[in-house]
PyMOL Python script that loads the backbone (N, CA, C, O; Angstrom):
from pymol import cmd

cmd.read_pdbstr("""\
ATOM      1  N   MET A   1       0.847  -1.175   0.000  1.00  0.00           N
ATOM      2  CA  MET A   1       0.000   0.000   0.000  1.00  0.00           C
ATOM      3  C   MET A   1       0.893   1.240   0.000  1.00  0.00           C
ATOM      4  O   MET A   1       1.852   1.326   0.768  1.00  0.00           O
ATOM      5  N   ASN A   2       0.577   2.171  -0.845  1.00  0.00           N
ATOM      6  CA  ASN A   2       1.389   3.375  -0.962  1.00  0.00           C
ATOM      7  C   ASN A   2       0.539   4.607  -0.660  1.00  0.00           C
ATOM      8  O   ASN A   2       0.546   5.575  -1.421  1.00  0.00           O
ATOM      9  N   ASP A   3      -0.180   4.569   0.433  1.00  0.00           N
ATOM     10  CA  ASP A   3      -1.040   5.674   0.847  1.00  0.00           C
ATOM     11  C   ASP A   3      -0.266   6.497   1.880  1.00  0.00           C
ATOM     12  O   ASP A   3      -0.175   6.100   3.042  1.00  0.00           O
ATOM     13  N   GLU A   4       0.281   7.619   1.473  1.00  0.00           N
ATOM     14  CA  GLU A   4       1.130   8.430   2.343  1.00  0.00           C
ATOM     15  C   GLU A   4       0.367   9.029   3.523  1.00  0.00           C
ATOM     16  O   GLU A   4       0.928   9.187   4.607  1.00  0.00           O
ATOM     17  N   ILE A   5      -0.895   9.357   3.321  1.00  0.00           N
ATOM     18  CA  ILE A   5      -1.695   9.907   4.417  1.00  0.00           C
ATOM     19  C   ILE A   5      -1.877   8.845   5.501  1.00  0.00           C
ATOM     20  O   ILE A   5      -1.677   9.119   6.685  1.00  0.00           O
ATOM     21  N   LEU A   6      -2.256   7.635   5.093  1.00  0.00           N
ATOM     22  CA  LEU A   6      -2.432   6.548   6.046  1.00  0.00           C
ATOM     23  C   LEU A   6      -1.108   6.231   6.736  1.00  0.00           C
ATOM     24  O   LEU A   6      -1.074   5.996   7.944  1.00  0.00           O
ATOM     25  N   LYS A   7      -0.037   6.224   5.980  1.00  0.00           N
ATOM     26  CA  LYS A   7       1.287   5.955   6.544  1.00  0.00           C
ATOM     27  C   LYS A   7       1.622   6.994   7.615  1.00  0.00           C
ATOM     28  O   LYS A   7       2.139   6.649   8.677  1.00  0.00           O
ATOM     29  N   SER A   8       1.332   8.249   7.338  1.00  0.00           N
ATOM     30  CA  SER A   8       1.591   9.324   8.297  1.00  0.00           C
ATOM     31  C   SER A   8       0.770   9.141   9.572  1.00  0.00           C
ATOM     32  O   SER A   8       1.289   9.302  10.676  1.00  0.00           O
ATOM     33  N   TYR A   9      -0.512   8.804   9.419  1.00  0.00           N
ATOM     34  CA  TYR A   9      -1.364   8.551  10.591  1.00  0.00           C
ATOM     35  C   TYR A   9      -0.810   7.401  11.419  1.00  0.00           C
ATOM     36  O   TYR A   9      -0.736   7.480  12.645  1.00  0.00           O
ATOM     37  N   ARG A  10      -0.428   6.347  10.741  1.00  0.00           N
ATOM     38  CA  ARG A  10       0.090   5.170  11.449  1.00  0.00           C
ATOM     39  C   ARG A  10       1.401   5.474  12.174  1.00  0.00           C
ATOM     40  O   ARG A  10       1.631   4.962  13.270  1.00  0.00           O
ATOM     41  N   GLU A  11       2.253   6.291  11.583  1.00  0.00           N
ATOM     42  CA  GLU A  11       3.491   6.680  12.256  1.00  0.00           C
ATOM     43  C   GLU A  11       3.181   7.450  13.533  1.00  0.00           C
ATOM     44  O   GLU A  11       3.827   7.243  14.561  1.00  0.00           O
ATOM     45  N   SER A  12       2.193   8.336  13.467  1.00  0.00           N
ATOM     46  CA  SER A  12       1.791   9.081  14.665  1.00  0.00           C
ATOM     47  C   SER A  12       1.234   8.144  15.727  1.00  0.00           C
ATOM     48  O   SER A  12       1.558   8.277  16.907  1.00  0.00           O
ATOM     49  N   ILE A  13       0.400   7.201  15.314  1.00  0.00           N
ATOM     50  CA  ILE A  13      -0.148   6.232  16.259  1.00  0.00           C
ATOM     51  C   ILE A  13       0.974   5.426  16.903  1.00  0.00           C
ATOM     52  O   ILE A  13       0.958   5.194  18.112  1.00  0.00           O
ATOM     53  N   ASP A  14       1.946   4.998  16.102  1.00  0.00           N
ATOM     54  CA  ASP A  14       3.084   4.243  16.632  1.00  0.00           C
ATOM     55  C   ASP A  14       3.862   5.067  17.653  1.00  0.00           C
ATOM     56  O   ASP A  14       4.274   4.543  18.688  1.00  0.00           O
ATOM     57  N   ASN A  15       4.063   6.343  17.371  1.00  0.00           N
ATOM     58  CA  ASN A  15       4.772   7.226  18.304  1.00  0.00           C
ATOM     59  C   ASN A  15       3.999   7.391  19.605  1.00  0.00           C
ATOM     60  O   ASN A  15       4.579   7.372  20.691  1.00  0.00           O
ATOM     61  N   ILE A  16       2.687   7.553  19.484  1.00  0.00           N
ATOM     62  CA  ILE A  16       1.845   7.698  20.675  1.00  0.00           C
ATOM     63  C   ILE A  16       1.876   6.409  21.497  1.00  0.00           C
ATOM     64  O   ILE A  16       1.988   6.458  22.721  1.00  0.00           O
ATOM     65  N   ASP A  17       1.777   5.262  20.831  1.00  0.00           N
ATOM     66  CA  ASP A  17       1.843   3.984  21.541  1.00  0.00           C
ATOM     67  C   ASP A  17       3.165   3.840  22.296  1.00  0.00           C
ATOM     68  O   ASP A  17       3.188   3.386  23.440  1.00  0.00           O
ATOM     69  N   ALA A  18       4.250   4.225  21.654  1.00  0.00           N
ATOM     70  CA  ALA A  18       5.560   4.154  22.311  1.00  0.00           C
ATOM     71  C   ALA A  18       5.590   5.074  23.532  1.00  0.00           C
ATOM     72  O   ALA A  18       6.092   4.688  24.588  1.00  0.00           O
ATOM     73  N   ALA A  19       5.059   6.278  23.393  1.00  0.00           N
ATOM     74  CA  ALA A  19       5.023   7.215  24.512  1.00  0.00           C
ATOM     75  C   ALA A  19       4.182   6.655  25.653  1.00  0.00           C
ATOM     76  O   ALA A  19       4.558   6.787  26.818  1.00  0.00           O
ATOM     77  N   LEU A  20       3.048   6.033  25.335  1.00  0.00           N
ATOM     78  CA  LEU A  20       2.201   5.431  26.369  1.00  0.00           C
ATOM     79  C   LEU A  20       2.941   4.338  27.129  1.00  0.00           C
ATOM     80  O   LEU A  20       2.853   4.261  28.355  1.00  0.00           O
ATOM     81  N   VAL A  21       3.662   3.500  26.410  1.00  0.00           N
ATOM     82  CA  VAL A  21       4.407   2.417  27.058  1.00  0.00           C
ATOM     83  C   VAL A  21       5.445   2.995  28.017  1.00  0.00           C
ATOM     84  O   VAL A  21       5.568   2.532  29.150  1.00  0.00           O
ATOM     85  N   PHE A  22       6.185   3.995  27.572  1.00  0.00           N
ATOM     86  CA  PHE A  22       7.210   4.579  28.433  1.00  0.00           C
ATOM     87  C   PHE A  22       6.592   5.326  29.615  1.00  0.00           C
ATOM     88  O   PHE A  22       7.147   5.310  30.714  1.00  0.00           O
ATOM     89  N   MET A  23       5.466   5.970  29.399  1.00  0.00           N
ATOM     90  CA  MET A  23       4.787   6.663  30.499  1.00  0.00           C
ATOM     91  C   MET A  23       4.252   5.662  31.517  1.00  0.00           C
ATOM     92  O   MET A  23       4.350   5.892  32.722  1.00  0.00           O
ATOM     93  N   LEU A  24       3.687   4.553  31.042  1.00  0.00           N
ATOM     94  CA  LEU A  24       3.225   3.519  31.974  1.00  0.00           C
ATOM     95  C   LEU A  24       4.396   2.914  32.744  1.00  0.00           C
ATOM     96  O   LEU A  24       4.283   2.647  33.941  1.00  0.00           O
ATOM     97  N   ALA A  25       5.515   2.698  32.064  1.00  0.00           N
ATOM     98  CA  ALA A  25       6.704   2.172  32.741  1.00  0.00           C
ATOM     99  C   ALA A  25       7.151   3.123  33.841  1.00  0.00           C
ATOM    100  O   ALA A  25       7.485   2.684  34.941  1.00  0.00           O
ATOM    101  N   GLU A  26       7.162   4.408  33.560  1.00  0.00           N
ATOM    102  CA  GLU A  26       7.548   5.402  34.567  1.00  0.00           C
ATOM    103  C   GLU A  26       6.545   5.411  35.725  1.00  0.00           C
ATOM    104  O   GLU A  26       6.938   5.491  36.889  1.00  0.00           O
ATOM    105  N   ARG A  27       5.264   5.328  35.405  1.00  0.00           N
ATOM    106  CA  ARG A  27       4.234   5.320  36.439  1.00  0.00           C
ATOM    107  C   ARG A  27       4.411   4.109  37.348  1.00  0.00           C
ATOM    108  O   ARG A  27       4.336   4.233  38.570  1.00  0.00           O
ATOM    109  N   PHE A  28       4.647   2.933  36.753  1.00  0.00           N
ATOM    110  CA  PHE A  28       4.822   1.732  37.555  1.00  0.00           C
ATOM    111  C   PHE A  28       6.125   1.763  38.351  1.00  0.00           C
ATOM    112  O   PHE A  28       6.199   1.171  39.428  1.00  0.00           O
ATOM    113  N   LYS A  29       7.136   2.430  37.850  1.00  0.00           N
ATOM    114  CA  LYS A  29       8.374   2.574  38.624  1.00  0.00           C
ATOM    115  C   LYS A  29       8.077   3.353  39.912  1.00  0.00           C
ATOM    116  O   LYS A  29       8.553   2.986  40.986  1.00  0.00           O
ATOM    117  N   ILE A  30       7.298   4.416  39.800  1.00  0.00           N
ATOM    118  CA  ILE A  30       6.957   5.228  40.965  1.00  0.00           C
ATOM    119  C   ILE A  30       6.012   4.477  41.895  1.00  0.00           C
ATOM    120  O   ILE A  30       6.191   4.496  43.112  1.00  0.00           O
ATOM    121  N   THR A  31       4.992   3.804  41.316  1.00  0.00           N
ATOM    122  CA  THR A  31       4.063   3.085  42.185  1.00  0.00           C
ATOM    123  C   THR A  31       4.739   1.900  42.876  1.00  0.00           C
ATOM    124  O   THR A  31       4.309   1.486  43.952  1.00  0.00           O
ATOM    125  N   LYS A  32       5.789   1.355  42.267  1.00  0.00           N
ATOM    126  CA  LYS A  32       6.558   0.303  42.939  1.00  0.00           C
ATOM    127  C   LYS A  32       7.228   0.876  44.178  1.00  0.00           C
ATOM    128  O   LYS A  32       7.238   0.238  45.231  1.00  0.00           O
ATOM    129  N   ALA A  33       7.781   2.064  44.061  1.00  0.00           N
ATOM    130  CA  ALA A  33       8.401   2.725  45.216  1.00  0.00           C
ATOM    131  C   ALA A  33       7.352   3.010  46.291  1.00  0.00           C
ATOM    132  O   ALA A  33       7.618   2.854  47.483  1.00  0.00           O
ATOM    133  N   VAL A  34       6.166   3.426  45.864  1.00  0.00           N
ATOM    134  CA  VAL A  34       5.071   3.657  46.814  1.00  0.00           C
ATOM    135  C   VAL A  34       4.736   2.353  47.526  1.00  0.00           C
ATOM    136  O   VAL A  34       4.558   2.337  48.744  1.00  0.00           O
ATOM    137  N   GLY A  35       4.649   1.265  46.775  1.00  0.00           N
ATOM    138  CA  GLY A  35       4.337  -0.038  47.360  1.00  0.00           C
ATOM    139  C   GLY A  35       5.364  -0.475  48.378  1.00  0.00           C
ATOM    140  O   GLY A  35       5.006  -0.996  49.434  1.00  0.00           O
ATOM    141  N   LEU A  36       6.634  -0.274  48.078  1.00  0.00           N
ATOM    142  CA  LEU A  36       7.691  -0.612  49.035  1.00  0.00           C
ATOM    143  C   LEU A  36       7.583   0.250  50.282  1.00  0.00           C
ATOM    144  O   LEU A  36       7.763  -0.240  51.397  1.00  0.00           O
ATOM    145  N   HIS A  37       7.291   1.524  50.099  1.00  0.00           N
ATOM    146  CA  HIS A  37       7.119   2.425  51.241  1.00  0.00           C
ATOM    147  C   HIS A  37       5.930   1.971  52.095  1.00  0.00           C
ATOM    148  O   HIS A  37       6.023   1.921  53.322  1.00  0.00           O
ATOM    149  N   LYS A  38       4.822   1.644  51.443  1.00  0.00           N
ATOM    150  CA  LYS A  38       3.653   1.175  52.188  1.00  0.00           C
ATOM    151  C   LYS A  38       3.974  -0.109  52.946  1.00  0.00           C
ATOM    152  O   LYS A  38       3.579  -0.267  54.101  1.00  0.00           O
ATOM    153  N   ALA A  39       4.688  -1.026  52.295  1.00  0.00           N
ATOM    154  CA  ALA A  39       5.014  -2.305  52.923  1.00  0.00           C
ATOM    155  C   ALA A  39       5.895  -2.109  54.152  1.00  0.00           C
ATOM    156  O   ALA A  39       5.674  -2.748  55.180  1.00  0.00           O
ATOM    157  N   THR A  40       6.885  -1.237  54.055  1.00  0.00           N
ATOM    158  CA  THR A  40       7.798  -1.026  55.181  1.00  0.00           C
ATOM    159  C   THR A  40       7.187  -0.135  56.266  1.00  0.00           C
ATOM    160  O   THR A  40       7.657  -0.123  57.404  1.00  0.00           O
ATOM    161  N   SER A  41       6.149   0.602  55.910  1.00  0.00           N
ATOM    162  CA  SER A  41       5.487   1.492  56.872  1.00  0.00           C
ATOM    163  C   SER A  41       4.235   0.872  57.466  1.00  0.00           C
ATOM    164  O   SER A  41       3.586   1.480  58.318  1.00  0.00           O
ATOM    165  N   GLY A  42       3.890  -0.322  57.030  1.00  0.00           N
ATOM    166  CA  GLY A  42       2.703  -0.986  57.544  1.00  0.00           C
ATOM    167  C   GLY A  42       1.399  -0.395  57.045  1.00  0.00           C
ATOM    168  O   GLY A  42       0.355  -0.566  57.675  1.00  0.00           O
ATOM    169  N   LEU A  43       1.450   0.299  55.917  1.00  0.00           N
ATOM    170  CA  LEU A  43       0.249   0.905  55.343  1.00  0.00           C
ATOM    171  C   LEU A  43      -0.463  -0.109  54.449  1.00  0.00           C
ATOM    172  O   LEU A  43       0.181  -0.998  53.892  1.00  0.00           O
ATOM    173  N   PRO A  44      -1.781   0.016  54.306  1.00  0.00           N
ATOM    174  CA  PRO A  44      -2.507  -0.921  53.438  1.00  0.00           C
ATOM    175  C   PRO A  44      -2.126  -0.740  51.974  1.00  0.00           C
ATOM    176  O   PRO A  44      -1.754   0.352  51.543  1.00  0.00           O
ATOM    177  N   ALA A  45      -2.225  -1.826  51.222  1.00  0.00           N
ATOM    178  CA  ALA A  45      -1.884  -1.787  49.797  1.00  0.00           C
ATOM    179  C   ALA A  45      -2.840  -0.892  49.020  1.00  0.00           C
ATOM    180  O   ALA A  45      -2.434  -0.207  48.081  1.00  0.00           O
ATOM    181  N   ALA A  46      -4.103  -0.899  49.412  1.00  0.00           N
ATOM    182  CA  ALA A  46      -5.120  -0.120  48.697  1.00  0.00           C
ATOM    183  C   ALA A  46      -5.532   1.094  49.532  1.00  0.00           C
ATOM    184  O   ALA A  46      -5.495   1.065  50.762  1.00  0.00           O
ATOM    185  N   ASP A  47      -5.920   2.147  48.838  1.00  0.00           N
ATOM    186  CA  ASP A  47      -6.426   3.369  49.479  1.00  0.00           C
ATOM    187  C   ASP A  47      -7.688   3.780  48.726  1.00  0.00           C
ATOM    188  O   ASP A  47      -7.624   4.568  47.782  1.00  0.00           O
ATOM    189  N   PRO A  48      -8.832   3.246  49.143  1.00  0.00           N
ATOM    190  CA  PRO A  48     -10.077   3.494  48.407  1.00  0.00           C
ATOM    191  C   PRO A  48     -10.418   4.979  48.245  1.00  0.00           C
ATOM    192  O   PRO A  48     -10.963   5.371  47.213  1.00  0.00           O
ATOM    193  N   ASN A  49     -10.111   5.804  49.236  1.00  0.00           N
ATOM    194  CA  ASN A  49     -10.396   7.238  49.106  1.00  0.00           C
ATOM    195  C   ASN A  49      -9.555   7.863  48.002  1.00  0.00           C
ATOM    196  O   ASN A  49     -10.062   8.643  47.197  1.00  0.00           O
ATOM    197  N   ARG A  50      -8.289   7.527  47.965  1.00  0.00           N
ATOM    198  CA  ARG A  50      -7.394   8.033  46.914  1.00  0.00           C
ATOM    199  C   ARG A  50      -7.852   7.535  45.544  1.00  0.00           C
ATOM    200  O   ARG A  50      -7.873   8.296  44.577  1.00  0.00           O
ATOM    201  N   GLU A  51      -8.216   6.266  45.468  1.00  0.00           N
ATOM    202  CA  GLU A  51      -8.663   5.698  44.199  1.00  0.00           C
ATOM    203  C   GLU A  51      -9.906   6.418  43.687  1.00  0.00           C
ATOM    204  O   GLU A  51      -9.985   6.764  42.508  1.00  0.00           O
ATOM    205  N   SER A  52     -10.873   6.643  44.566  1.00  0.00           N
ATOM    206  CA  SER A  52     -12.100   7.345  44.166  1.00  0.00           C
ATOM    207  C   SER A  52     -11.800   8.752  43.675  1.00  0.00           C
ATOM    208  O   SER A  52     -12.348   9.199  42.667  1.00  0.00           O
ATOM    209  N   ALA A  53     -10.922   9.450  44.397  1.00  0.00           N
ATOM    210  CA  ALA A  53     -10.562  10.815  43.992  1.00  0.00           C
ATOM    211  C   ALA A  53      -9.857  10.807  42.640  1.00  0.00           C
ATOM    212  O   ALA A  53     -10.106  11.672  41.801  1.00  0.00           O
ATOM    213  N   GLN A  54      -8.986   9.837  42.432  1.00  0.00           N
ATOM    214  CA  GLN A  54      -8.268   9.745  41.160  1.00  0.00           C
ATOM    215  C   GLN A  54      -9.216   9.431  40.009  1.00  0.00           C
ATOM    216  O   GLN A  54      -9.078   9.981  38.917  1.00  0.00           O
ATOM    217  N   ILE A  55     -10.164   8.559  40.254  1.00  0.00           N
ATOM    218  CA  ILE A  55     -11.121   8.214  39.199  1.00  0.00           C
ATOM    219  C   ILE A  55     -11.959   9.434  38.836  1.00  0.00           C
ATOM    220  O   ILE A  55     -12.164   9.711  37.654  1.00  0.00           O
ATOM    221  N   GLU A  56     -12.440  10.159  39.826  1.00  0.00           N
ATOM    222  CA  GLU A  56     -13.222  11.370  39.546  1.00  0.00           C
ATOM    223  C   GLU A  56     -12.382  12.404  38.806  1.00  0.00           C
ATOM    224  O   GLU A  56     -12.859  13.055  37.876  1.00  0.00           O
ATOM    225  N   ARG A  57     -11.130  12.550  39.226  1.00  0.00           N
ATOM    226  CA  ARG A  57     -10.212  13.488  38.560  1.00  0.00           C
ATOM    227  C   ARG A  57     -10.013  13.101  37.100  1.00  0.00           C
ATOM    228  O   ARG A  57     -10.066  13.952  36.212  1.00  0.00           O
ATOM    229  N   LEU A  58      -9.783  11.813  36.856  1.00  0.00           N
ATOM    230  CA  LEU A  58      -9.556  11.351  35.489  1.00  0.00           C
ATOM    231  C   LEU A  58     -10.814  11.489  34.639  1.00  0.00           C
ATOM    232  O   LEU A  58     -10.732  11.847  33.464  1.00  0.00           O
ATOM    233  N   ARG A  59     -11.977  11.207  35.225  1.00  0.00           N
ATOM    234  CA  ARG A  59     -13.230  11.375  34.479  1.00  0.00           C
ATOM    235  C   ARG A  59     -13.406  12.827  34.057  1.00  0.00           C
ATOM    236  O   ARG A  59     -13.832  13.108  32.937  1.00  0.00           O
ATOM    237  N   SER A  60     -13.076  13.743  34.953  1.00  0.00           N
ATOM    238  CA  SER A  60     -13.176  15.175  34.631  1.00  0.00           C
ATOM    239  C   SER A  60     -12.201  15.556  33.519  1.00  0.00           C
ATOM    240  O   SER A  60     -12.562  16.278  32.590  1.00  0.00           O
ATOM    241  N   LEU A  61     -10.970  15.070  33.619  1.00  0.00           N
ATOM    242  CA  LEU A  61      -9.983  15.332  32.571  1.00  0.00           C
ATOM    243  C   LEU A  61     -10.445  14.760  31.234  1.00  0.00           C
ATOM    244  O   LEU A  61     -10.286  15.394  30.191  1.00  0.00           O
ATOM    245  N   ALA A  62     -11.016  13.559  31.272  1.00  0.00           N
ATOM    246  CA  ALA A  62     -11.497  12.923  30.042  1.00  0.00           C
ATOM    247  C   ALA A  62     -12.580  13.774  29.389  1.00  0.00           C
ATOM    248  O   ALA A  62     -12.571  13.983  28.175  1.00  0.00           O
ATOM    249  N   LYS A  63     -13.502  14.258  30.195  1.00  0.00           N
ATOM    250  CA  LYS A  63     -14.560  15.116  29.644  1.00  0.00           C
ATOM    251  C   LYS A  63     -13.952  16.343  28.979  1.00  0.00           C
ATOM    252  O   LYS A  63     -14.365  16.731  27.886  1.00  0.00           O
ATOM    253  N   SER A  64     -12.975  16.951  29.633  1.00  0.00           N
ATOM    254  CA  SER A  64     -12.311  18.132  29.064  1.00  0.00           C
ATOM    255  C   SER A  64     -11.613  17.821  27.750  1.00  0.00           C
ATOM    256  O   SER A  64     -11.508  18.679  26.873  1.00  0.00           O
ATOM    257  N   ALA A  65     -11.138  16.590  27.623  1.00  0.00           N
ATOM    258  CA  ALA A  65     -10.405  16.176  26.424  1.00  0.00           C
ATOM    259  C   ALA A  65     -11.309  15.524  25.375  1.00  0.00           C
ATOM    260  O   ALA A  65     -10.823  15.010  24.368  1.00  0.00           O
ATOM    261  N   ASN A  66     -12.614  15.546  25.612  1.00  0.00           N
ATOM    262  CA  ASN A  66     -13.570  14.892  24.712  1.00  0.00           C
ATOM    263  C   ASN A  66     -13.292  13.402  24.554  1.00  0.00           C
ATOM    264  O   ASN A  66     -13.407  12.841  23.465  1.00  0.00           O
ATOM    265  N   LEU A  67     -12.926  12.781  25.668  1.00  0.00           N
ATOM    266  CA  LEU A  67     -12.705  11.337  25.717  1.00  0.00           C
ATOM    267  C   LEU A  67     -13.807  10.742  26.589  1.00  0.00           C
ATOM    268  O   LEU A  67     -14.216  11.355  27.575  1.00  0.00           O
ATOM    269  N   ASP A  68     -14.278   9.585  26.241  1.00  0.00           N
ATOM    270  CA  ASP A  68     -15.336   8.929  26.997  1.00  0.00           C
ATOM    271  C   ASP A  68     -14.889   8.709  28.448  1.00  0.00           C
ATOM    272  O   ASP A  68     -13.936   7.969  28.690  1.00  0.00           O
ATOM    273  N   PRO A  69     -15.564   9.343  29.413  1.00  0.00           N
ATOM    274  CA  PRO A  69     -15.173   9.190  30.821  1.00  0.00           C
ATOM    275  C   PRO A  69     -15.277   7.739  31.306  1.00  0.00           C
ATOM    276  O   PRO A  69     -14.498   7.316  32.160  1.00  0.00           O
ATOM    277  N   ASP A  70     -16.231   6.978  30.768  1.00  0.00           N
ATOM    278  CA  ASP A  70     -16.349   5.573  31.170  1.00  0.00           C
ATOM    279  C   ASP A  70     -15.124   4.784  30.721  1.00  0.00           C
ATOM    280  O   ASP A  70     -14.612   3.943  31.460  1.00  0.00           O
ATOM    281  N   PHE A  71     -14.660   5.062  29.512  1.00  0.00           N
ATOM    282  CA  PHE A  71     -13.441   4.400  29.033  1.00  0.00           C
ATOM    283  C   PHE A  71     -12.256   4.777  29.910  1.00  0.00           C
ATOM    284  O   PHE A  71     -11.472   3.910  30.298  1.00  0.00           O
ATOM    285  N   SER A  72     -12.117   6.059  30.227  1.00  0.00           N
ATOM    286  CA  SER A  72     -10.975   6.495  31.036  1.00  0.00           C
ATOM    287  C   SER A  72     -11.022   5.859  32.422  1.00  0.00           C
ATOM    288  O   SER A  72      -9.984   5.510  32.985  1.00  0.00           O
ATOM    289  N   GLU A  73     -12.229   5.707  32.972  1.00  0.00           N
ATOM    290  CA  GLU A  73     -12.354   5.061  34.284  1.00  0.00           C
ATOM    291  C   GLU A  73     -11.948   3.591  34.204  1.00  0.00           C
ATOM    292  O   GLU A  73     -11.241   3.098  35.083  1.00  0.00           O
ATOM    293  N   LYS A  74     -12.382   2.893  33.169  1.00  0.00           N
ATOM    294  CA  LYS A  74     -11.994   1.485  33.000  1.00  0.00           C
ATOM    295  C   LYS A  74     -10.481   1.357  32.858  1.00  0.00           C
ATOM    296  O   LYS A  74      -9.869   0.449  33.421  1.00  0.00           O
ATOM    297  N   PHE A  75      -9.891   2.269  32.106  1.00  0.00           N
ATOM    298  CA  PHE A  75      -8.441   2.260  31.902  1.00  0.00           C
ATOM    299  C   PHE A  75      -7.723   2.471  33.228  1.00  0.00           C
ATOM    300  O   PHE A  75      -6.795   1.730  33.554  1.00  0.00           O
ATOM    301  N   LEU A  76      -8.142   3.477  33.999  1.00  0.00           N
ATOM    302  CA  LEU A  76      -7.498   3.752  35.285  1.00  0.00           C
ATOM    303  C   LEU A  76      -7.755   2.615  36.263  1.00  0.00           C
ATOM    304  O   LEU A  76      -6.860   2.244  37.022  1.00  0.00           O
ATOM    305  N   ARG A  77      -8.947   2.063  36.259  1.00  0.00           N
ATOM    306  CA  ARG A  77      -9.269   0.947  37.168  1.00  0.00           C
ATOM    307  C   ARG A  77      -8.339  -0.224  36.880  1.00  0.00           C
ATOM    308  O   ARG A  77      -7.854  -0.872  37.807  1.00  0.00           O
ATOM    309  N   PHE A  78      -8.086  -0.499  35.604  1.00  0.00           N
ATOM    310  CA  PHE A  78      -7.174  -1.572  35.218  1.00  0.00           C
ATOM    311  C   PHE A  78      -5.775  -1.311  35.786  1.00  0.00           C
ATOM    312  O   PHE A  78      -5.140  -2.217  36.326  1.00  0.00           O
ATOM    313  N   ILE A  79      -5.307  -0.083  35.663  1.00  0.00           N
ATOM    314  CA  ILE A  79      -3.980   0.283  36.175  1.00  0.00           C
ATOM    315  C   ILE A  79      -3.952   0.194  37.699  1.00  0.00           C
ATOM    316  O   ILE A  79      -3.018  -0.365  38.274  1.00  0.00           O
ATOM    317  N   ILE A  80      -4.975   0.744  38.350  1.00  0.00           N
ATOM    318  CA  ILE A  80      -5.029   0.713  39.814  1.00  0.00           C
ATOM    319  C   ILE A  80      -5.016  -0.730  40.319  1.00  0.00           C
ATOM    320  O   ILE A  80      -4.296  -1.047  41.265  1.00  0.00           O
ATOM    321  N   ASP A  81      -5.801  -1.599  39.699  1.00  0.00           N
ATOM    322  CA  ASP A  81      -5.834  -2.998  40.124  1.00  0.00           C
ATOM    323  C   ASP A  81      -4.465  -3.648  40.006  1.00  0.00           C
ATOM    324  O   ASP A  81      -4.074  -4.435  40.868  1.00  0.00           O
ATOM    325  N   GLU A  82      -3.743  -3.326  38.953  1.00  0.00           N
ATOM    326  CA  GLU A  82      -2.393  -3.878  38.776  1.00  0.00           C
ATOM    327  C   GLU A  82      -1.441  -3.313  39.827  1.00  0.00           C
ATOM    328  O   GLU A  82      -0.608  -4.044  40.362  1.00  0.00           O
ATOM    329  N   VAL A  83      -1.555  -2.036  40.124  1.00  0.00           N
ATOM    330  CA  VAL A  83      -0.709  -1.416  41.151  1.00  0.00           C
ATOM    331  C   VAL A  83      -0.977  -2.069  42.508  1.00  0.00           C
ATOM    332  O   VAL A  83      -0.040  -2.395  43.236  1.00  0.00           O
ATOM    333  N   ILE A  84      -2.241  -2.259  42.844  1.00  0.00           N
ATOM    334  CA  ILE A  84      -2.583  -2.894  44.124  1.00  0.00           C
ATOM    335  C   ILE A  84      -2.012  -4.300  44.187  1.00  0.00           C
ATOM    336  O   ILE A  84      -1.502  -4.722  45.225  1.00  0.00           O
ATOM    337  N   ARG A  85      -2.097  -5.020  43.086  1.00  0.00           N
ATOM    338  CA  ARG A  85      -1.520  -6.370  43.036  1.00  0.00           C
ATOM    339  C   ARG A  85      -0.021  -6.327  43.328  1.00  0.00           C
ATOM    340  O   ARG A  85       0.499  -7.172  44.056  1.00  0.00           O
ATOM    341  N   HIS A  86       0.669  -5.338  42.757  1.00  0.00           N
ATOM    342  CA  HIS A  86       2.113  -5.176  43.008  1.00  0.00           C
ATOM    343  C   HIS A  86       2.356  -4.829  44.473  1.00  0.00           C
ATOM    344  O   HIS A  86       3.282  -5.352  45.093  1.00  0.00           O
ATOM    345  N   HIS A  87       1.515  -3.934  45.032  1.00  0.00           N
ATOM    346  CA  HIS A  87       1.689  -3.526  46.437  1.00  0.00           C
ATOM    347  C   HIS A  87       1.471  -4.706  47.371  1.00  0.00           C
ATOM    348  O   HIS A  87       2.212  -4.880  48.339  1.00  0.00           O
ATOM    349  N   GLU A  88       0.464  -5.510  47.088  1.00  0.00           N
ATOM    350  CA  GLU A  88       0.207  -6.690  47.929  1.00  0.00           C
ATOM    351  C   GLU A  88       1.363  -7.678  47.837  1.00  0.00           C
ATOM    352  O   GLU A  88       1.741  -8.311  48.822  1.00  0.00           O
ATOM    353  N   LYS A  89       1.913  -7.794  46.638  1.00  0.00           N
ATOM    354  CA  LYS A  89       3.068  -8.685  46.440  1.00  0.00           C
ATOM    355  C   LYS A  89       4.267  -8.164  47.245  1.00  0.00           C
ATOM    356  O   LYS A  89       4.979  -8.951  47.869  1.00  0.00           O
ATOM    357  N   ALA A  90       4.491  -6.854  47.235  1.00  0.00           N
ATOM    358  CA  ALA A  90       5.595  -6.266  47.994  1.00  0.00           C
ATOM    359  C   ALA A  90       5.392  -6.478  49.487  1.00  0.00           C
ATOM    360  O   ALA A  90       6.344  -6.735  50.224  1.00  0.00           O
ATOM    361  N   LYS A  91       4.160  -6.369  49.918  1.00  0.00           N
ATOM    362  CA  LYS A  91       3.847  -6.530  51.341  1.00  0.00           C
ATOM    363  C   LYS A  91       4.097  -7.966  51.801  1.00  0.00           C
ATOM    364  O   LYS A  91       4.518  -8.199  52.935  1.00  0.00           O
ATOM    365  N   SER A  92       3.832  -8.931  50.908  1.00  0.00           N
ATOM    366  CA  SER A  92       4.017 -10.331  51.278  1.00  0.00           C
ATOM    367  C   SER A  92       5.469 -10.774  51.114  1.00  0.00           C
ATOM    368  O   SER A  92       5.838 -11.879  51.513  1.00  0.00           O
ATOM    369  N   GLY A  93       6.292  -9.900  50.522  1.00  0.00           N
ATOM    370  CA  GLY A  93       7.710 -10.205  50.380  1.00  0.00           C
ATOM    371  C   GLY A  93       8.067 -11.051  49.179  1.00  0.00           C
ATOM    372  O   GLY A  93       9.183 -11.563  49.092  1.00  0.00           O
ATOM    373  N   ASP A  94       7.133 -11.206  48.246  1.00  0.00           N
ATOM    374  CA  ASP A  94       7.420 -11.999  47.031  1.00  0.00           C
ATOM    375  C   ASP A  94       8.292 -11.240  46.073  1.00  0.00           C
ATOM    376  O   ASP A  94       8.629 -11.753  45.006  1.00  0.00           O
TER     377      ASP A  94
END
""", "prot")
cmd.dss("prot")
cmd.show_as("cartoon", "prot")
cmd.util.cbc("prot")
cmd.orient("prot")
């Protein structure tokens, strides 16, 4: 296929995907440090109040960006669940 417009769109999508991967890696690096801090401080792995505030914040940002707030909540919930899993693992010493 020799469609330069499509090729350009796909290159942008590829760049965005790469940026997302690196941003998620950075986020998980920080949340890993949070998990270790929680484990050594005897804090619970999950913080439902923080999670609720973050979800509401993200839903508001999504609306501002014309992104489906339900999708953004599902995306953040997926990330939060993975972070909690990591925190619980750190707490158990695995």
